[in-house]
C-alpha positions in Angstrom: 127.4 159.3 114.2 129.5 162.4 113.7 132.5 162.4 116.1 134.4 165.3 114.5 135.8 168.0 116.9 133.2 170.6 117.8 133.7 174.1 116.4 131.0 175.8 118.6 130.3 176.0 122.2 126.5 175.4 121.8 124.6 172.3 122.9 121.0 171.1 122.9 119.6 168.7 125.5 116.2 167.4 124.3 115.5 166.5 120.7 111.8 166.4 120.4 110.1 168.2 117.5 111.0 171.6 118.8 114.5 170.8 120.1 115.5 168.9 116.9 114.2 171.6 114.6 116.0 174.4 116.6 119.3 172.4 116.0 118.4 172.2 112.3 117.6 175.9 112.0 120.8 176.9 113.8 122.8 174.6 111.4 121.3 176.5 108.4 122.8 179.6 109.9 126.2 178.1 110.4 125.9 177.2 114.1 126.7 173.6 114.8 125.4 171.9 117.9 126.4 169.1 120.3 123.2 167.1 121.0 121.9 164.7 123.6 118.6 163.0 124.2 117.5 160.0 126.2 116.5 158.5 122.8 119.6 157.2 121.0 117.5 157.3 117.8 116.9 161.0 118.1 120.6 161.6 118.7 121.6 159.5 115.8 119.2 161.3 113.4 120.8 164.7 114.2 124.2 163.1 114.0 123.5 161.9 110.5 122.7 165.6 109.6 126.1 166.8 111.0 125.5 167.6 114.6 128.1 166.5 117.2 126.5 163.6 119.2 126.9 162.9 122.9 126.1 159.7 124.8 125.3 161.5 128.1 125.3 165.0 129.6 128.8 164.4 131.0 129.9 163.5 127.5 128.2 166.6 126.1 129.9 168.9 128.5 133.3 167.2 127.8 132.9 167.9 124.0 132.0 171.6 124.4 134.7 174.3 124.6 134.2 176.8 127.3 132.4 179.0 128.0 129.5 176.6 127.2 126.0 177.5 126.2 123.5 174.7 126.8 119.9 174.9 125.7 117.5 172.7 127.6 114.4 171.7 125.7 112.6 169.0 127.7 109.1 168.9 129.3 108.6 171.2 132.2 108.6 170.1 135.8 110.7 167.1 136.9 112.3 166.4 133.5 113.7 170.0 133.4 114.8 169.8 137.1 116.6 166.5 136.4 118.5 167.8 133.4 119.6 171.0 135.1 120.7 169.1 138.2 122.8 166.8 136.0 124.2 169.8 134.1 125.4 171.4 137.3 127.7 168.5 137.9 129.5 168.9 134.7 129.4 172.7 133.8 131.9 175.3 135.0 131.7 178.9 136.2 130.9 181.2 133.3 128.8 178.7 131.4 125.2 179.5 130.4 122.0 177.5 130.5 119.0 178.6 128.4 115.8 176.9 129.4 113.6 176.9 126.3 110.7 174.6 127.4 107.5 175.8 128.9 108.5 176.0 132.5 106.5 178.0 135.0 108.2 181.4 135.6 108.6 180.7 139.3 110.7 177.6 138.5 113.0 179.8 136.5 113.6 182.0 139.5 114.5 179.0 141.5 116.8 177.5 138.9 118.6 180.8 138.4 119.3 181.2 142.1 120.6 177.6 142.4 122.8 178.0 139.4 124.2 181.3 140.5 125.7 179.5 143.5 127.9 177.7 141.0 128.6 180.7 138.8 126.5 179.4 136.0 124.3 181.9 134.2 120.7 181.3 133.3 118.2 182.6 130.8 114.6 181.5 130.3 113.3 181.6 126.7 109.6 181.2 125.7 109.5 179.8 122.2 106.6 180.1 119.8 106.4 178.7 116.3 105.7 175.0 116.7 106.7 172.6 113.9 106.7 175.5 111.4 109.5 177.3 113.2 112.2 175.4 111.3 111.3 177.3 108.1 109.5 180.4 109.4 111.6 181.1 112.4 110.6 181.2 116.1 109.1 184.0 118.2 111.4 184.4 121.2 110.6 185.9 124.6 113.7 186.0 126.9 114.2 186.7 130.6 117.5 187.3 132.4 120.4 189.6 132.7 121.2 191.7 129.6 124.9 190.6 129.5 123.7 187.0 129.1 121.1 188.0 126.5 123.8 189.8 124.5 126.0 186.8 124.7 123.4 184.5 123.3 122.1 187.0 120.7 123.8 185.2 117.7 121.7 182.1 118.7 118.5 184.1 119.0 119.1 186.0 115.8 119.5 182.7 113.9 116.3 181.3 115.4 114.0 184.3 115.0 112.1 185.1 111.8 113.9 187.1 109.1 113.3 190.9 109.3 113.3 193.3 112.1 114.6 191.8 115.4 111.8 193.5 117.5 109.2 191.7 115.4 110.3 188.2 116.5 112.4 188.7 119.6 112.1 190.5 122.9 114.1 190.7 126.1 111.1 190.8 128.3 112.8 191.5 131.6 114.3 189.7 134.6 114.6 185.9 135.0 111.2 184.3 134.6 109.9 187.2 132.4 110.4 185.2 129.2 108.3 182.3 130.3 105.8 184.6 131.9 105.3 186.3 128.6 105.0 182.9 126.9 102.4 181.9 129.4 100.3 184.9 128.6 100.9 184.3 124.9 99.6 180.7 125.3 96.6 181.9 127.3 95.7 184.3 124.4 96.2 181.4 122.0 93.6 179.4 124.1 91.1 182.2 123.7 91.7 182.7 120.0 91.4 179.0 119.2 88.2 178.8 121.2 86.7 181.7 119.3 87.5 180.2 116.0 86.1 176.9 117.2 82.8 178.4 118.3 82.5 180.3 115.1 83.1 177.0 113.2 80.4 175.2 115.1 77.8 177.9 114.5 78.6 178.1 110.8 78.4 174.3 110.6 75.0 174.3 112.4 73.2 176.9 110.2 71.4 175.4 107.3 71.8 178.4 105.0 75.6 178.1 105.2 76.8 175.9 102.3 80.6 176.4 102.4 82.1 176.5 105.8 85.7 175.9 104.6 85.3 178.6 101.9 84.1 181.1 104.5 87.1 180.7 106.7 89.4 180.7 103.7 87.9 184.0 102.6 88.8 185.5 105.9 92.5 185.0 105.3 93.1 188.3 103.5 91.8 191.8 104.4 89.8 190.9 107.4 90.4 191.8 111.1 90.4 188.1 112.1 93.2 187.0 109.7 95.9 185.2 111.5 98.2 182.1 111.4 95.7 180.2 113.5 93.1 181.0 110.9 95.4 179.7 108.2 95.9 176.5 110.2 92.1 176.0 110.6 91.6 176.5 106.9 94.2 173.8 106.3 92.6 171.4 108.8 89.2 171.9 107.2 90.6 171.3 103.7 92.1 168.0 104.9 88.9 167.0 106.9 85.9 169.2 105.9 83.6 168.0 108.7 86.4 167.1 111.2 85.0 163.6 111.3 88.5 162.1 111.7 89.1 163.8 115.1 87.4 163.6 118.5 86.5 166.8 120.3 88.8 165.9 123.3 91.3 168.7 124.1 94.1 168.5 126.7 95.7 171.6 128.3 99.4 171.7 128.8 99.8 174.0 131.8 100.2 177.5 130.5 96.4 178.2 130.2 95.9 177.2 133.8 98.9 179.2 135.0 97.6 182.3 133.1 94.2 182.0 134.9 96.0 181.4 138.3 98.0 184.6 137.7 94.9 186.5 136.7 93.4 185.5 140.1 96.5 186.3 142.0 96.7 189.8 140.4 92.9 190.5 140.4 92.9 190.8 136.6 89.5 190.0 134.9 90.1 187.3 132.3 86.7 185.9 131.2 87.6 184.8 127.7 90.7 182.9 128.5 89.2 181.4 131.6 86.2 180.2 129.6 88.4 178.7 126.9 90.3 176.7 129.6 87.0 175.5 131.1 85.8 174.5 127.6 88.8 172.1 127.4 87.8 170.6 130.7 84.3 170.0 129.4 85.6 168.4 126.3 87.1 165.6 128.3 83.9 164.6 130.0 81.7 161.8 128.6 78.9 163.2 130.6 78.7 166.2 132.9 78.1 165.6 136.6 77.3 169.3 137.0 74.6 169.2 134.3 73.2 166.0 135.9 72.8 167.9 139.1 71.1 170.8 137.3 68.7 168.4 135.6 67.9 166.8 138.9 67.3 170.1 140.5 64.9 171.2 137.8 63.1 168.0 138.1 62.8 168.4 141.9 61.6 172.0 142.1 59.5 172.2 139.0 58.8 168.7 137.9 60.7 169.3 134.6 61.3 166.2 132.5 64.7 164.6 132.6 66.4 162.4 130.1 67.1 159.0 131.7 70.6 157.5 131.6 71.0 154.5 129.3 
């Protein structure tokens, strides 16, 4: 592990695929990081690449010059709460926490208020780009006070894609706004993926269609549906043309549900995104109790045939 003196005041807590690659992209832009994760192997891997390693959050804080900037990249909910609660014990007035996971915007508002009591600043940052962000850059949506955004701008500029800042970075608004925008972004993503999936199934079903992969591939240039998600579907179909190696079971990670909840709370019609979320619920059922009830009702009122359970 690298134990050389740190030359930056930036740290990353959470070294999963996103957190680790953010550290790597920052290093490419001359920003070294102090890193900590509950996995010693993850810490050691980044240490071997030149990052400053820490054995605990207390150790991480001790190795950072002030004012510190600590990026938290762990799962939303209790893991994020635990990290922030531990950081409070070791950070000082004037330090800054950037929460880069997919927390609910309401949690950001609570975190910011609690940290303000200790003089610790807070930004929430929605991050899009997945495993490709290391090379292509990340789309960043930030919430919080402008003075804190300006302070962290060298980090954001290193992480965003090359080119015009406004095409890969936005200061959305107050605390919580960054994750709110990312929530809506992910809801849109749900709808887009569902649309591509339904189109795939129909093309696959029709006997006159002989080249499903080629059809999607031909949409990559010049068409109104061209997108990165389309590129990824083309890649997936090239690797597994009939998708025989994967089961049609799809989890939802929270943001889709929150988007629909916010649509209801604000009386915003959202049929496409809502349907895409419900489609994921349906994918996780071996059999549908609702459709069993429908079949039973049809049998009861009209004597319609039913298919018996095996």
